[in-house]
mmCIF file of the N, C-alpha and C atoms, coordinates in Angstrom:
data_MODEL
# 
_entry.id   MODEL 
# 
loop_
_atom_site.group_PDB 
_atom_site.id 
_atom_site.type_symbol 
_atom_site.label_atom_id 
_atom_site.label_alt_id 
_atom_site.label_comp_id 
_atom_site.label_asym_id 
_atom_site.label_entity_id 
_atom_site.label_seq_id 
_atom_site.pdbx_PDB_ins_code 
_atom_site.Cartn_x 
_atom_site.Cartn_y 
_atom_site.Cartn_z 
_atom_site.occupancy 
_atom_site.B_iso_or_equiv 
_atom_site.pdbx_formal_charge 
_atom_site.auth_seq_id 
_atom_site.auth_comp_id 
_atom_site.auth_asym_id 
_atom_site.auth_atom_id 
_atom_site.pdbx_PDB_model_num 
ATOM 1   N N  . MET A 1 1  ? 131.895 35.697  73.227 1.00 0.00 ? 1  MET A N  1 
ATOM 2   C CA . MET A 1 1  ? 130.912 36.146  72.267 1.00 0.00 ? 1  MET A CA 1 
ATOM 3   C C  . MET A 1 1  ? 131.586 36.926  71.150 1.00 0.00 ? 1  MET A C  1 
ATOM 4   N N  . ASP A 1 2  ? 131.016 36.806  70.037 1.00 0.00 ? 2  ASP A N  1 
ATOM 5   C CA . ASP A 1 2  ? 131.517 37.504  68.863 1.00 0.00 ? 2  ASP A CA 1 
ATOM 6   C C  . ASP A 1 2  ? 131.046 38.960  68.904 1.00 0.00 ? 2  ASP A C  1 
ATOM 7   N N  . THR A 1 3  ? 131.887 39.884  68.495 1.00 0.00 ? 3  THR A N  1 
ATOM 8   C CA . THR A 1 3  ? 131.508 41.308  68.516 1.00 0.00 ? 3  THR A CA 1 
ATOM 9   C C  . THR A 1 3  ? 130.380 41.592  67.528 1.00 0.00 ? 3  THR A C  1 
ATOM 10  N N  . GLY A 1 4  ? 130.334 40.855  66.450 1.00 0.00 ? 4  GLY A N  1 
ATOM 11  C CA . GLY A 1 4  ? 129.246 41.022  65.486 1.00 0.00 ? 4  GLY A CA 1 
ATOM 12  C C  . GLY A 1 4  ? 127.910 40.662  66.094 1.00 0.00 ? 4  GLY A C  1 
ATOM 13  N N  . LEU A 1 5  ? 127.880 39.636  66.923 1.00 0.00 ? 5  LEU A N  1 
ATOM 14  C CA . LEU A 1 5  ? 126.648 39.227  67.589 1.00 0.00 ? 5  LEU A CA 1 
ATOM 15  C C  . LEU A 1 5  ? 126.188 40.293  68.578 1.00 0.00 ? 5  LEU A C  1 
ATOM 16  N N  . ILE A 1 6  ? 127.139 40.853  69.315 1.00 0.00 ? 6  ILE A N  1 
ATOM 17  C CA . ILE A 1 6  ? 126.796 41.914  70.274 1.00 0.00 ? 6  ILE A CA 1 
ATOM 18  C C  . ILE A 1 6  ? 126.239 43.126  69.541 1.00 0.00 ? 6  ILE A C  1 
ATOM 19  N N  . VAL A 1 7  ? 126.839 43.489  68.432 1.00 0.00 ? 7  VAL A N  1 
ATOM 20  C CA . VAL A 1 7  ? 126.367 44.632  67.638 1.00 0.00 ? 7  VAL A CA 1 
ATOM 21  C C  . VAL A 1 7  ? 124.961 44.364  67.120 1.00 0.00 ? 7  VAL A C  1 
ATOM 22  N N  . ARG A 1 8  ? 124.704 43.144  66.649 1.00 0.00 ? 8  ARG A N  1 
ATOM 23  C CA . ARG A 1 8  ? 123.374 42.804  66.147 1.00 0.00 ? 8  ARG A CA 1 
ATOM 24  C C  . ARG A 1 8  ? 122.336 42.833  67.263 1.00 0.00 ? 8  ARG A C  1 
ATOM 25  N N  . ILE A 1 9  ? 122.703 42.371  68.455 1.00 0.00 ? 9  ILE A N  1 
ATOM 26  C CA . ILE A 1 9  ? 121.772 42.391  69.595 1.00 0.00 ? 9  ILE A CA 1 
ATOM 27  C C  . ILE A 1 9  ? 121.438 43.829  69.980 1.00 0.00 ? 9  ILE A C  1 
ATOM 28  N N  . ILE A 1 10 ? 122.468 44.659  70.046 1.00 0.00 ? 10 ILE A N  1 
ATOM 29  C CA . ILE A 1 10 ? 122.241 46.077  70.386 1.00 0.00 ? 10 ILE A CA 1 
ATOM 30  C C  . ILE A 1 10 ? 121.382 46.747  69.319 1.00 0.00 ? 10 ILE A C  1 
ATOM 31  N N  . PHE A 1 11 ? 121.689 46.494  68.057 1.00 0.00 ? 11 PHE A N  1 
ATOM 32  C CA . PHE A 1 11 ? 120.908 47.074  66.963 1.00 0.00 ? 11 PHE A CA 1 
ATOM 33  C C  . PHE A 1 11 ? 119.460 46.592  67.030 1.00 0.00 ? 11 PHE A C  1 
ATOM 34  N N  . GLY A 1 12 ? 119.256 45.326  67.343 1.00 0.00 ? 12 GLY A N  1 
ATOM 35  C CA . GLY A 1 12 ? 117.900 44.785  67.463 1.00 0.00 ? 12 GLY A CA 1 
ATOM 36  C C  . GLY A 1 12 ? 117.132 45.434  68.596 1.00 0.00 ? 12 GLY A C  1 
ATOM 37  N N  . LEU A 1 13 ? 117.795 45.634  69.728 1.00 0.00 ? 13 LEU A N  1 
ATOM 38  C CA . LEU A 1 13 ? 117.130 46.301  70.854 1.00 0.00 ? 13 LEU A CA 1 
ATOM 39  C C  . LEU A 1 13 ? 116.779 47.745  70.527 1.00 0.00 ? 13 LEU A C  1 
ATOM 40  N N  . VAL A 1 14 ? 117.675 48.426  69.848 1.00 0.00 ? 14 VAL A N  1 
ATOM 41  C CA . VAL A 1 14 ? 117.417 49.821  69.474 1.00 0.00 ? 14 VAL A CA 1 
ATOM 42  C C  . VAL A 1 14 ? 116.237 49.899  68.509 1.00 0.00 ? 14 VAL A C  1 
ATOM 43  N N  . THR A 1 15 ? 116.180 48.988  67.548 1.00 0.00 ? 15 THR A N  1 
ATOM 44  C CA . THR A 1 15 ? 115.076 49.030  66.588 1.00 0.00 ? 15 THR A CA 1 
ATOM 45  C C  . THR A 1 15 ? 113.739 48.685  67.246 1.00 0.00 ? 15 THR A C  1 
ATOM 46  N N  . LEU A 1 16 ? 113.760 47.934  68.335 1.00 0.00 ? 16 LEU A N  1 
ATOM 47  C CA . LEU A 1 16 ? 112.524 47.629  69.050 1.00 0.00 ? 16 LEU A CA 1 
ATOM 48  C C  . LEU A 1 16 ? 112.107 48.758  69.992 1.00 0.00 ? 16 LEU A C  1 
ATOM 49  N N  . LEU A 1 17 ? 113.069 49.488  70.514 1.00 0.00 ? 17 LEU A N  1 
ATOM 50  C CA . LEU A 1 17 ? 112.762 50.496  71.530 1.00 0.00 ? 17 LEU A CA 1 
ATOM 51  C C  . LEU A 1 17 ? 112.469 51.886  70.977 1.00 0.00 ? 17 LEU A C  1 
ATOM 52  N N  . TRP A 1 18 ? 112.966 52.241  69.793 1.00 0.00 ? 18 TRP A N  1 
ATOM 53  C CA . TRP A 1 18 ? 112.773 53.598  69.307 1.00 0.00 ? 18 TRP A CA 1 
ATOM 54  C C  . TRP A 1 18 ? 111.311 53.964  69.104 1.00 0.00 ? 18 TRP A C  1 
ATOM 55  N N  . PRO A 1 19 ? 110.416 53.047  68.664 1.00 0.00 ? 19 PRO A N  1 
ATOM 56  C CA . PRO A 1 19 ? 109.007 53.461  68.578 1.00 0.00 ? 19 PRO A CA 1 
ATOM 57  C C  . PRO A 1 19 ? 108.413 53.802  69.948 1.00 0.00 ? 19 PRO A C  1 
ATOM 58  N N  . LEU A 1 20 ? 108.836 53.081  70.981 1.00 0.00 ? 20 LEU A N  1 
ATOM 59  C CA . LEU A 1 20 ? 108.353 53.391  72.324 1.00 0.00 ? 20 LEU A CA 1 
ATOM 60  C C  . LEU A 1 20 ? 108.828 54.759  72.784 1.00 0.00 ? 20 LEU A C  1 
ATOM 61  N N  . VAL A 1 21 ? 110.049 55.090  72.470 1.00 0.00 ? 21 VAL A N  1 
ATOM 62  C CA . VAL A 1 21 ? 110.582 56.399  72.839 1.00 0.00 ? 21 VAL A CA 1 
ATOM 63  C C  . VAL A 1 21 ? 109.827 57.506  72.109 1.00 0.00 ? 21 VAL A C  1 
ATOM 64  N N  . ILE A 1 22 ? 109.550 57.314  70.846 1.00 0.00 ? 22 ILE A N  1 
ATOM 65  C CA . ILE A 1 22 ? 108.822 58.320  70.075 1.00 0.00 ? 22 ILE A CA 1 
ATOM 66  C C  . ILE A 1 22 ? 107.393 58.470  70.601 1.00 0.00 ? 22 ILE A C  1 
ATOM 67  N N  . LEU A 1 23 ? 106.732 57.364  70.903 1.00 0.00 ? 23 LEU A N  1 
ATOM 68  C CA . LEU A 1 23 ? 105.385 57.435  71.463 1.00 0.00 ? 23 LEU A CA 1 
ATOM 69  C C  . LEU A 1 23 ? 105.376 58.140  72.820 1.00 0.00 ? 23 LEU A C  1 
ATOM 70  N N  . TRP A 1 24 ? 106.363 57.850  73.647 1.00 0.00 ? 24 TRP A N  1 
ATOM 71  C CA . TRP A 1 24 ? 106.459 58.498  74.961 1.00 0.00 ? 24 TRP A CA 1 
ATOM 72  C C  . TRP A 1 24 ? 106.657 60.008  74.809 1.00 0.00 ? 24 TRP A C  1 
ATOM 73  N N  . ASN A 1 25 ? 107.516 60.416  73.879 1.00 0.00 ? 25 ASN A N  1 
ATOM 74  C CA . ASN A 1 25 ? 107.728 61.848  73.638 1.00 0.00 ? 25 ASN A CA 1 
ATOM 75  C C  . ASN A 1 25 ? 106.471 62.517  73.109 1.00 0.00 ? 25 ASN A C  1 
ATOM 76  N N  . ARG A 1 26 ? 105.741 61.828  72.246 1.00 0.00 ? 26 ARG A N  1 
ATOM 77  C CA . ARG A 1 26 ? 104.496 62.381  71.720 1.00 0.00 ? 26 ARG A CA 1 
ATOM 78  C C  . ARG A 1 26 ? 103.469 62.547  72.845 1.00 0.00 ? 26 ARG A C  1 
ATOM 79  N N  . TYR A 1 27 ? 103.396 61.562  73.734 1.00 0.00 ? 27 TYR A N  1 
ATOM 80  C CA . TYR A 1 27 ? 102.492 61.641  74.878 1.00 0.00 ? 27 TYR A CA 1 
ATOM 81  C C  . TYR A 1 27 ? 102.866 62.810  75.791 1.00 0.00 ? 27 TYR A C  1 
ATOM 82  N N  . LEU A 1 28 ? 104.143 62.967  76.082 1.00 0.00 ? 28 LEU A N  1 
ATOM 83  C CA . LEU A 1 28 ? 104.596 64.069  76.930 1.00 0.00 ? 28 LEU A CA 1 
ATOM 84  C C  . LEU A 1 28 ? 104.294 65.420  76.296 1.00 0.00 ? 28 LEU A C  1 
ATOM 85  N N  . HIS A 1 29 ? 104.492 65.513  74.986 1.00 0.00 ? 29 HIS A N  1 
ATOM 86  C CA . HIS A 1 29 ? 104.220 66.775  74.289 1.00 0.00 ? 29 HIS A CA 1 
ATOM 87  C C  . HIS A 1 29 ? 102.733 67.118  74.339 1.00 0.00 ? 29 HIS A C  1 
ATOM 88  N N  . SER A 1 30 ? 101.878 66.141  74.093 1.00 0.00 ? 30 SER A N  1 
ATOM 89  C CA . SER A 1 30 ? 100.435 66.418  74.122 1.00 0.00 ? 30 SER A CA 1 
ATOM 90  C C  . SER A 1 30 ? 99.979  66.766  75.539 1.00 0.00 ? 30 SER A C  1 
ATOM 91  N N  . SER A 1 31 ? 100.541 66.121  76.539 1.00 0.00 ? 31 SER A N  1 
ATOM 92  C CA . SER A 1 31 ? 100.204 66.458  77.926 1.00 0.00 ? 31 SER A CA 1 
ATOM 93  C C  . SER A 1 31 ? 100.649 67.876  78.264 1.00 0.00 ? 31 SER A C  1 
ATOM 94  N N  . LEU A 1 32 ? 101.816 68.253  77.809 1.00 0.00 ? 32 LEU A N  1 
ATOM 95  C CA . LEU A 1 32 ? 102.313 69.600  78.044 1.00 0.00 ? 32 LEU A CA 1 
ATOM 96  C C  . LEU A 1 32 ? 101.416 70.639  77.392 1.00 0.00 ? 32 LEU A C  1 
ATOM 97  N N  . MET A 1 33 ? 100.990 70.379  76.162 1.00 0.00 ? 33 MET A N  1 
ATOM 98  C CA . MET A 1 33 ? 100.116 71.325  75.473 1.00 0.00 ? 33 MET A CA 1 
ATOM 99  C C  . MET A 1 33 ? 98.764  71.463  76.190 1.00 0.00 ? 33 MET A C  1 
ATOM 100 N N  . LYS A 1 34 ? 98.206  70.356  76.660 1.00 0.00 ? 34 LYS A N  1 
ATOM 101 C CA . LYS A 1 34 ? 96.947  70.402  77.400 1.00 0.00 ? 34 LYS A CA 1 
ATOM 102 C C  . LYS A 1 34 ? 97.103  71.207  78.683 1.00 0.00 ? 34 LYS A C  1 
ATOM 103 N N  . ASN A 1 35 ? 98.215  70.999  79.376 1.00 0.00 ? 35 ASN A N  1 
ATOM 104 C CA . ASN A 1 35 ? 98.457  71.736  80.607 1.00 0.00 ? 35 ASN A CA 1 
ATOM 105 C C  . ASN A 1 35 ? 98.637  73.226  80.349 1.00 0.00 ? 35 ASN A C  1 
ATOM 106 N N  . CYS A 1 36 ? 99.318  73.570  79.274 1.00 0.00 ? 36 CYS A N  1 
ATOM 107 C CA . CYS A 1 36 ? 99.490  74.982  78.923 1.00 0.00 ? 36 CYS A CA 1 
ATOM 108 C C  . CYS A 1 36 ? 98.148  75.634  78.629 1.00 0.00 ? 36 CYS A C  1 
ATOM 109 N N  . GLU A 1 37 ? 97.285  74.943  77.903 1.00 0.00 ? 37 GLU A N  1 
ATOM 110 C CA . GLU A 1 37 ? 95.957  75.481  77.608 1.00 0.00 ? 37 GLU A CA 1 
ATOM 111 C C  . GLU A 1 37 ? 95.134  75.629  78.883 1.00 0.00 ? 37 GLU A C  1 
ATOM 112 N N  . ALA A 1 38 ? 95.243  74.669  79.790 1.00 0.00 ? 38 ALA A N  1 
ATOM 113 C CA . ALA A 1 38 ? 94.502  74.735  81.049 1.00 0.00 ? 38 ALA A CA 1 
ATOM 114 C C  . ALA A 1 38 ? 94.968  75.917  81.898 1.00 0.00 ? 38 ALA A C  1 
ATOM 115 N N  . VAL A 1 39 ? 96.263  76.148  81.927 1.00 0.00 ? 39 VAL A N  1 
ATOM 116 C CA . VAL A 1 39 ? 96.794  77.279  82.693 1.00 0.00 ? 39 VAL A CA 1 
ATOM 117 C C  . VAL A 1 39 ? 96.337  78.592  82.074 1.00 0.00 ? 39 VAL A C  1 
ATOM 118 N N  . GLU A 1 40 ? 96.347  78.676  80.764 1.00 0.00 ? 40 GLU A N  1 
ATOM 119 C CA . GLU A 1 40 ? 95.906  79.895  80.083 1.00 0.00 ? 40 GLU A CA 1 
ATOM 120 C C  . GLU A 1 40 ? 94.426  80.164  80.354 1.00 0.00 ? 40 GLU A C  1 
ATOM 121 N N  . ASP A 1 41 ? 93.609  79.121  80.299 1.00 0.00 ? 41 ASP A N  1 
ATOM 122 C CA . ASP A 1 41 ? 92.192  79.279  80.599 1.00 0.00 ? 41 ASP A CA 1 
ATOM 123 C C  . ASP A 1 41 ? 91.978  79.715  82.042 1.00 0.00 ? 41 ASP A C  1 
ATOM 124 N N  . LEU A 1 42 ? 92.750  79.168  82.946 1.00 0.00 ? 42 LEU A N  1 
ATOM 125 C CA . LEU A 1 42 ? 92.639  79.536  84.356 1.00 0.00 ? 42 LEU A CA 1 
ATOM 126 C C  . LEU A 1 42 ? 93.022  80.991  84.570 1.00 0.00 ? 42 LEU A C  1 
ATOM 127 N N  . ARG A 1 43 ? 94.052  81.443  83.891 1.00 0.00 ? 43 ARG A N  1 
ATOM 128 C CA . ARG A 1 43 ? 94.454  82.851  83.997 1.00 0.00 ? 43 ARG A CA 1 
ATOM 129 C C  . ARG A 1 43 ? 93.324  83.766  83.547 1.00 0.00 ? 43 ARG A C  1 
ATOM 130 N N  . LEU A 1 44 ? 92.690  83.424  82.439 1.00 0.00 ? 44 LEU A N  1 
ATOM 131 C CA . LEU A 1 44 ? 91.600  84.254  81.935 1.00 0.00 ? 44 LEU A CA 1 
ATOM 132 C C  . LEU A 1 44 ? 90.423  84.265  82.902 1.00 0.00 ? 44 LEU A C  1 
ATOM 133 N N  . GLU A 1 45 ? 90.105  83.106  83.471 1.00 0.00 ? 45 GLU A N  1 
ATOM 134 C CA . GLU A 1 45 ? 88.998  83.041  84.422 1.00 0.00 ? 45 GLU A CA 1 
ATOM 135 C C  . GLU A 1 45 ? 89.310  83.836  85.675 1.00 0.00 ? 45 GLU A C  1 
ATOM 136 N N  . MET A 1 46 ? 90.533  83.737  86.157 1.00 0.00 ? 46 MET A N  1 
ATOM 137 C CA . MET A 1 46 ? 90.900  84.491  87.359 1.00 0.00 ? 46 MET A CA 1 
ATOM 138 C C  . MET A 1 46 ? 90.857  85.984  87.091 1.00 0.00 ? 46 MET A C  1 
ATOM 139 N N  . ALA A 1 47 ? 91.291  86.380  85.919 1.00 0.00 ? 47 ALA A N  1 
ATOM 140 C CA . ALA A 1 47 ? 91.262  87.802  85.585 1.00 0.00 ? 47 ALA A CA 1 
ATOM 141 C C  . ALA A 1 47 ? 89.823  88.316  85.541 1.00 0.00 ? 47 ALA A C  1 
ATOM 142 N N  . LYS A 1 48 ? 88.921  87.518  85.031 1.00 0.00 ? 48 LYS A N  1 
ATOM 143 C CA . LYS A 1 48 ? 87.519  87.928  84.974 1.00 0.00 ? 48 LYS A CA 1 
ATOM 144 C C  . LYS A 1 48 ? 86.887  87.959  86.359 1.00 0.00 ? 48 LYS A C  1 
ATOM 145 N N  . ASP A 1 49 ? 87.233  86.985  87.192 1.00 0.00 ? 49 ASP A N  1 
ATOM 146 C CA . ASP A 1 49 ? 86.597  86.877  88.500 1.00 0.00 ? 49 ASP A CA 1 
ATOM 147 C C  . ASP A 1 49 ? 87.127  87.875  89.518 1.00 0.00 ? 49 ASP A C  1 
ATOM 148 N N  . TYR A 1 50 ? 88.403  88.129  89.516 1.00 0.00 ? 50 TYR A N  1 
ATOM 149 C CA . TYR A 1 50 ? 89.000  88.891  90.600 1.00 0.00 ? 50 TYR A CA 1 
ATOM 150 C C  . TYR A 1 50 ? 89.214  90.369  90.302 1.00 0.00 ? 50 TYR A C  1 
ATOM 151 N N  . VAL A 1 51 ? 89.072  90.766  89.081 1.00 0.00 ? 51 VAL A N  1 
ATOM 152 C CA . VAL A 1 51 ? 89.222  92.183  88.763 1.00 0.00 ? 51 VAL A CA 1 
ATOM 153 C C  . VAL A 1 51 ? 88.001  92.622  87.967 1.00 0.00 ? 51 VAL A C  1 
ATOM 154 N N  . SER A 1 52 ? 87.092  93.246  88.679 1.00 0.00 ? 52 SER A N  1 
ATOM 155 C CA . SER A 1 52 ? 85.925  93.790  87.989 1.00 0.00 ? 52 SER A CA 1 
ATOM 156 C C  . SER A 1 52 ? 86.220  95.241  87.629 1.00 0.00 ? 52 SER A C  1 
ATOM 157 N N  . ASN A 1 53 ? 85.354  95.819  86.858 1.00 0.00 ? 53 ASN A N  1 
ATOM 158 C CA . ASN A 1 53 ? 85.572  97.202  86.441 1.00 0.00 ? 53 ASN A CA 1 
ATOM 159 C C  . ASN A 1 53 ? 85.522  98.165  87.612 1.00 0.00 ? 53 ASN A C  1 
ATOM 160 N N  . THR A 1 54 ? 84.629  97.928  88.587 1.00 0.00 ? 54 THR A N  1 
ATOM 161 C CA . THR A 1 54 ? 84.538  98.834  89.729 1.00 0.00 ? 54 THR A CA 1 
ATOM 162 C C  . THR A 1 54 ? 85.805  98.739  90.580 1.00 0.00 ? 54 THR A C  1 
ATOM 163 N N  . GLN A 1 55 ? 86.328  97.541  90.748 1.00 0.00 ? 55 GLN A N  1 
ATOM 164 C CA . GLN A 1 55 ? 87.567  97.400  91.510 1.00 0.00 ? 55 GLN A CA 1 
ATOM 165 C C  . GLN A 1 55 ? 88.724  98.089  90.794 1.00 0.00 ? 55 GLN A C  1 
ATOM 166 N N  . LEU A 1 56 ? 88.758  97.955  89.495 1.00 0.00 ? 56 LEU A N  1 
ATOM 167 C CA . LEU A 1 56 ? 89.817  98.578  88.715 1.00 0.00 ? 56 LEU A CA 1 
ATOM 168 C C  . LEU A 1 56 ? 89.714  100.100 88.782 1.00 0.00 ? 56 LEU A C  1 
ATOM 169 N N  . ASP A 1 57 ? 88.504  100.621 88.683 1.00 0.00 ? 57 ASP A N  1 
ATOM 170 C CA . ASP A 1 57 ? 88.312  102.073 88.793 1.00 0.00 ? 57 ASP A CA 1 
ATOM 171 C C  . ASP A 1 57 ? 88.737  102.573 90.172 1.00 0.00 ? 57 ASP A C  1 
ATOM 172 N N  . LYS A 1 58 ? 88.397  101.825 91.202 1.00 0.00 ? 58 LYS A N  1 
ATOM 173 C CA . LYS A 1 58 ? 88.791  102.189 92.559 1.00 0.00 ? 58 LYS A CA 1 
ATOM 174 C C  . LYS A 1 58 ? 90.312  102.180 92.692 1.00 0.00 ? 58 LYS A C  1 
ATOM 175 N N  . TYR A 1 59 ? 90.948  101.169 92.142 1.00 0.00 ? 59 TYR A N  1 
ATOM 176 C CA . TYR A 1 59 ? 92.407  101.074 92.200 1.00 0.00 ? 59 TYR A CA 1 
ATOM 177 C C  . TYR A 1 59 ? 93.058  102.255 91.490 1.00 0.00 ? 59 TYR A C  1 
ATOM 178 N N  . PHE A 1 60 ? 92.562  102.599 90.313 1.00 0.00 ? 60 PHE A N  1 
ATOM 179 C CA . PHE A 1 60 ? 93.135  103.716 89.569 1.00 0.00 ? 60 PHE A CA 1 
ATOM 180 C C  . PHE A 1 60 ? 92.921  105.039 90.280 1.00 0.00 ? 60 PHE A C  1 
ATOM 181 N N  . SER A 1 61 ? 91.766  105.214 90.903 1.00 0.00 ? 61 SER A N  1 
ATOM 182 C CA . SER A 1 61 ? 91.539  106.463 91.631 1.00 0.00 ? 61 SER A CA 1 
ATOM 183 C C  . SER A 1 61 ? 92.472  106.559 92.840 1.00 0.00 ? 61 SER A C  1 
ATOM 184 N N  . GLN A 1 62 ? 92.720  105.436 93.517 1.00 0.00 ? 62 GLN A N  1 
ATOM 185 C CA . GLN A 1 62 ? 93.673  105.450 94.633 1.00 0.00 ? 62 GLN A CA 1 
ATOM 186 C C  . GLN A 1 62 ? 95.079  105.786 94.142 1.00 0.00 ? 62 GLN A C  1 
ATOM 187 N N  . MET A 1 63 ? 95.459  105.213 93.030 1.00 0.00 ? 63 MET A N  1 
ATOM 188 C CA . MET A 1 63 ? 96.791  105.502 92.483 1.00 0.00 ? 63 MET A CA 1 
ATOM 189 C C  . MET A 1 63 ? 96.894  106.971 92.062 1.00 0.00 ? 63 MET A C  1 
ATOM 190 N N  . GLU A 1 64 ? 95.824  107.506 91.523 1.00 0.00 ? 64 GLU A N  1 
ATOM 191 C CA . GLU A 1 64 ? 95.810  108.906 91.118 1.00 0.00 ? 64 GLU A CA 1 
ATOM 192 C C  . GLU A 1 64 ? 95.983  109.820 92.329 1.00 0.00 ? 64 GLU A C  1 
ATOM 193 N N  . LYS A 1 65 ? 95.300  109.493 93.432 1.00 0.00 ? 65 LYS A N  1 
ATOM 194 C CA . LYS A 1 65 ? 95.438  110.272 94.662 1.00 0.00 ? 65 LYS A CA 1 
ATOM 195 C C  . LYS A 1 65 ? 96.869  110.201 95.190 1.00 0.00 ? 65 LYS A C  1 
ATOM 196 N N  . ARG A 1 66 ? 97.462  109.022 95.127 1.00 0.00 ? 66 ARG A N  1 
ATOM 197 C CA . ARG A 1 66 ? 98.841  108.870 95.602 1.00 0.00 ? 66 ARG A CA 1 
ATOM 198 C C  . ARG A 1 66 ? 99.807  109.688 94.767 1.00 0.00 ? 66 ARG A C  1 
ATOM 199 N N  . PHE A 1 67 ? 99.619  109.676 93.453 1.00 0.00 ? 67 PHE A N  1 
ATOM 200 C CA . PHE A 1 67 ? 100.487 110.474 92.589 1.00 0.00 ? 67 PHE A CA 1 
ATOM 201 C C  . PHE A 1 67 ? 100.287 111.964 92.834 1.00 0.00 ? 67 PHE A C  1 
ATOM 202 N N  . ASP A 1 68 ? 99.051  112.371 93.095 1.00 0.00 ? 68 ASP A N  1 
ATOM 203 C CA . ASP A 1 68 ? 98.794  113.779 93.398 1.00 0.00 ? 68 ASP A CA 1 
ATOM 204 C C  . ASP A 1 68 ? 99.504  114.196 94.682 1.00 0.00 ? 68 ASP A C  1 
ATOM 205 N N  . ARG A 1 69 ? 99.455  113.344 95.704 1.00 0.00 ? 69 ARG A N  1 
ATOM 206 C CA . ARG A 1 69 ? 100.144 113.655 96.962 1.00 0.00 ? 69 ARG A CA 1 
ATOM 207 C C  . ARG A 1 69 ? 101.655 113.704 96.745 1.00 0.00 ? 69 ARG A C  1 
ATOM 208 N N  . LEU A 1 70 ? 102.156 112.769 95.980 1.00 0.00 ? 70 LEU A N  1 
ATOM 209 C CA . LEU A 1 70 ? 103.586 112.746 95.684 1.00 0.00 ? 70 LEU A CA 1 
ATOM 210 C C  . LEU A 1 70 ? 104.005 113.998 94.917 1.00 0.00 ? 70 LEU A C  1 
ATOM 211 N N  . GLU A 1 71 ? 103.178 114.384 93.958 1.00 0.00 ? 71 GLU A N  1 
ATOM 212 C CA . GLU A 1 71 ? 103.468 115.600 93.188 1.00 0.00 ? 71 GLU A CA 1 
ATOM 213 C C  . GLU A 1 71 ? 103.454 116.825 94.086 1.00 0.00 ? 71 GLU A C  1 
ATOM 214 N N  . ALA A 1 72 ? 102.508 116.875 95.029 1.00 0.00 ? 72 ALA A N  1 
ATOM 215 C CA . ALA A 1 72 ? 102.444 118.020 95.953 1.00 0.00 ? 72 ALA A CA 1 
ATOM 216 C C  . ALA A 1 72 ? 103.689 118.059 96.839 1.00 0.00 ? 72 ALA A C  1 
ATOM 217 N N  . LYS A 1 73 ? 104.161 116.913 97.298 1.00 0.00 ? 73 LYS A N  1 
ATOM 218 C CA . LYS A 1 73 ? 105.372 116.867 98.116 1.00 0.00 ? 73 LYS A CA 1 
ATOM 219 C C  . LYS A 1 73 ? 106.578 117.325 97.335 1.00 0.00 ? 73 LYS A C  1 
ATOM 220 N N  . ILE A 1 74 ? 106.653 116.910 96.072 1.00 0.00 ? 74 ILE A N  1 
ATOM 221 C CA . ILE A 1 74 ? 107.790 117.314 95.224 1.00 0.00 ? 74 ILE A CA 1 
ATOM 222 C C  . ILE A 1 74 ? 107.738 118.822 94.972 1.00 0.00 ? 74 ILE A C  1 
ATOM 223 N N  . ASP A 1 75 ? 106.545 119.359 94.753 1.00 0.00 ? 75 ASP A N  1 
ATOM 224 C CA . ASP A 1 75 ? 106.403 120.793 94.522 1.00 0.00 ? 75 ASP A CA 1 
ATOM 225 C C  . ASP A 1 75 ? 106.798 121.593 95.764 1.00 0.00 ? 75 ASP A C  1 
ATOM 226 N N  . LEU A 1 76 ? 106.494 121.074 96.945 1.00 0.00 ? 76 LEU A N  1 
ATOM 227 C CA . LEU A 1 76 ? 106.862 121.785 98.177 1.00 0.00 ? 76 LEU A CA 1 
ATOM 228 C C  . LEU A 1 76 ? 108.374 121.848 98.378 1.00 0.00 ? 76 LEU A C  1 
ATOM 229 N N  . LYS A 1 77 ? 109.070 120.821 97.941 1.00 0.00 ? 77 LYS A N  1 
ATOM 230 C CA . LYS A 1 77 ? 110.524 120.791 98.110 1.00 0.00 ? 77 LYS A CA 1 
ATOM 231 C C  . LYS A 1 77 ? 111.222 121.772 97.172 1.00 0.00 ? 77 LYS A C  1 
ATOM 232 N N  . GLU A 1 78 ? 110.598 122.085 96.079 1.00 0.00 ? 78 GLU A N  1 
ATOM 233 C CA . GLU A 1 78 ? 111.217 122.984 95.097 1.00 0.00 ? 78 GLU A CA 1 
ATOM 234 C C  . GLU A 1 78 ? 110.988 124.360 95.533 1.00 0.00 ? 78 GLU A C  1 
# 
């Protein structure tokens, strides 16, 4: 086979395949963006469902009590 023929065949295959590669990349990018939006929406929904204001207030009051006990222990050591 002539090297020119091989080069033309390879060039022809590349010119036929590059639109498919670009379309595939575009599809992957759009799928990735949809998945990112879905994950973000899920995070927001979980935050709303699992942490209410009363639970948050209870958590902060527990943390405040723990810090007070820790502060009292530190004061006793001094």
